[in-house]
C-alpha positions in Angstrom: 91.4 97.0 103.9 91.1 99.4 106.9 91.5 103.1 106.0 94.4 103.4 108.4 96.4 100.7 106.5 95.4 102.0 103.1 96.4 105.6 104.0 99.8 104.3 105.4 100.5 102.6 102.0 99.4 105.8 100.1 101.6 107.9 102.4 104.6 105.6 101.8 104.1 105.9 98.0 103.7 109.7 97.9 106.6 110.1 100.2 108.7 107.9 98.0 107.8 110.1 95.0 108.8 113.2 96.9 112.0 111.5 97.9 112.9 110.8 94.3 112.1 114.2 92.7 111.7 116.5 95.6 108.0 117.4 95.1 104.7 116.0 94.0 104.1 113.6 96.9 102.3 116.2 99.1 100.2 117.3 96.1 99.1 113.8 95.4 98.3 113.1 99.0 96.2 116.3 99.5 94.0 115.3 96.5 93.4 111.8 97.9 92.7 112.7 101.5 89.2 114.2 100.9 88.0 110.6 100.1 89.0 109.6 103.7 88.7 112.6 106.0 86.3 115.4 106.8 87.2 118.8 105.4 88.1 120.3 108.8 90.8 117.5 109.2 92.1 117.6 105.6 94.9 120.3 105.9 96.0 119.6 109.5 96.3 115.8 109.0 98.2 116.4 105.8 100.4 118.9 107.4 101.5 116.6 110.2 102.1 113.7 107.8 104.2 115.9 105.5 106.1 117.3 108.4 107.3 113.7 109.2 108.0 113.1 105.5 110.1 116.2 105.0 111.9 116.0 108.4 112.9 112.4 107.6 113.9 113.3 104.0 116.1 116.2 105.3 117.6 113.8 107.8 118.5 111.3 105.2 120.1 113.9 103.0 121.4 116.3 105.7 124.9 116.6 104.1 123.3 118.3 101.0 121.3 120.9 102.9 122.2 124.5 102.1 121.7 126.2 105.6 122.2 129.7 104.4 118.7 130.0 102.9 116.9 128.8 106.1 116.9 132.0 108.2 115.5 134.1 105.4 112.8 131.5 104.6 111.9 131.1 108.3 111.4 134.8 108.7 109.1 135.1 105.7 107.2 132.0 106.8 106.5 133.5 110.2 105.1 136.6 108.5 103.1 134.6 106.0 101.5 132.2 108.4 100.4 135.1 110.6 98.9 136.9 107.7 97.0 133.9 106.1 95.9 132.5 109.4 93.6 135.6 109.7 92.3 134.9 106.1 91.6 131.3 107.0 89.3 132.4 109.8 87.0 133.9 107.2 87.3 131.2 104.5 84.6 128.5 104.2 86.1 125.0 104.4 83.6 123.9 101.8 85.8 125.4 99.1 89.2 124.1 100.2 89.2 121.4 97.6 88.5 124.0 94.9 91.5 126.0 96.1 93.7 122.9 96.1 92.5 121.7 92.6 92.9 125.2 91.0 96.3 125.7 92.5 97.6 122.3 91.3 96.4 122.8 87.7 97.7 126.4 87.5 101.1 125.5 88.9 101.5 122.5 86.5 100.3 124.0 83.3 100.1 127.8 83.4 103.3 129.6 82.4 101.8 132.9 83.3 100.9 131.7 86.8 104.4 130.3 87.3 106.1 133.5 86.0 104.2 135.5 88.5 105.3 133.2 91.2 108.9 133.3 89.9 109.0 137.0 90.4 109.4 136.5 94.1 113.1 135.6 94.0 113.7 136.3 97.7 113.6 133.4 100.1 111.8 135.8 102.5 108.9 136.2 100.1 109.0 132.6 99.1 108.7 131.7 102.7 105.8 134.2 103.1 103.7 132.7 100.3 104.7 129.0 100.6 104.0 128.8 104.3 101.1 131.2 104.3 99.2 129.7 101.4 99.8 126.2 102.8 97.3 126.9 105.5 94.6 127.2 102.9 95.6 124.9 100.0 97.7 122.4 102.0 100.6 121.6 99.5 102.7 124.5 98.3 106.1 122.9 98.1 106.7 123.6 94.4 107.0 127.3 95.2 110.3 127.0 97.0 111.5 124.2 94.9 111.3 126.4 91.8 113.7 128.9 93.3 116.1 126.2 94.6 116.3 124.6 91.1 117.5 128.0 89.8 120.1 128.5 92.5 121.6 125.0 92.8 122.3 122.5 90.0 122.7 119.3 92.2 119.4 117.4 92.6 120.4 116.1 96.0 120.9 119.7 97.2 117.5 120.7 95.9 115.6 117.8 97.3 117.3 118.0 100.8 117.1 121.7 101.1 113.5 121.8 99.9 112.7 119.2 102.6 114.1 121.5 105.3 112.1 124.5 104.0 108.9 122.4 103.7 109.4 121.1 107.2 109.3 124.7 108.5 106.1 125.3 106.5 104.3 122.2 107.8 105.5 122.8 111.4 104.1 126.3 111.5 100.9 125.0 109.9 100.5 122.4 112.6 101.0 125.0 115.3 98.3 127.2 113.7 95.8 124.4 113.6 96.6 123.5 117.2 95.9 127.2 118.1 92.6 127.0 116.2 91.6 124.0 118.4 92.1 121.1 116.1 92.6 117.8 118.1 95.2 115.7 116.3 94.6 112.9 118.8 91.2 112.2 117.3 93.0 110.9 114.3 95.9 109.1 116.1 95.3 105.7 114.3 95.5 107.3 110.8 98.3 109.6 111.7 100.4 106.8 113.1 100.3 104.7 110.0 100.7 107.7 107.7 103.7 108.9 109.6 105.4 105.4 109.5 104.6 105.3 105.8 106.0 108.8 105.2 109.3 108.1 106.9 109.7 104.7 105.2 108.9 106.4 101.9 111.6 109.1 102.5 114.2 106.4 102.9 113.0 104.6 99.8 113.0 107.7 97.7 116.4 108.7 98.8 117.7 105.3 97.7 115.9 105.4 94.4 116.8 109.0 93.4 119.7 108.1 91.2 118.0 105.1 89.6 115.0 106.7 87.9 114.7 108.9 84.8 113.6 112.2 86.3 112.1 113.7 83.2 109.9 110.8 82.3 108.9 110.4 85.9 108.0 114.1 86.2 105.8 114.1 83.0 103.8 111.0 84.3 103.5 112.7 87.7 102.1 115.9 86.1 99.4 113.9 84.3 98.5 112.0 87.5 98.3 115.3 89.5 96.1 116.9 86.9 93.7 114.0 86.9 93.4 114.1 90.7 93.0 117.9 90.7 90.2 117.8 88.1 88.5 115.0 90.2 88.6 117.2 93.3 87.0 120.2 91.5 84.4 118.0 89.8 83.3 116.2 93.0 82.8 119.6 94.7 80.1 120.7 92.2 78.3 117.4 92.0 
């Protein structure tokens, strides 16, 4: 099977997961992409694909979006992207998989790590870290989702609003990589199939959201993410 078609299918499945539970799809995708793409293309291709996934998911659930959190998050995101873009200039791309793998494992299993993240209860600070760190580790969606879960009880509100915030994150990330000279057109075939898969997955996930046991699904998702993260770290050192 050509890589373009396979990545389109993977993009559909990961976007469906995100459409159901509001997170996880981007993390799974970022751990799979190193098997298909060079390191310099990993984060920008992931960013553009996730931008299409989150914009479409927000569109399908636009009635549930809480717009009052967007200006604060956007302001923090602009500050964070500016700050971490400077750091990215000095970070070796060789170690990007290590950052990704460690971030996933810590965010899934370390209460101490999550408690430190939870201290940043302001949407300005959440935007700063989610959008800024995404330039380096690729997928940071759980940062904002954690705060949204605390503020809103409705899962449709959480998923749709998180999609808008993550759309901001990925849009700014794409702009940064264009500024750094990354040529997205070089990957037009892969991007086309992945974007189609992402949009279709957003639609499927929105339809399936009320039909799946969220708790069981999340536990299985955590196990899968952990295995993929360990694989990323292990392969870096062999």
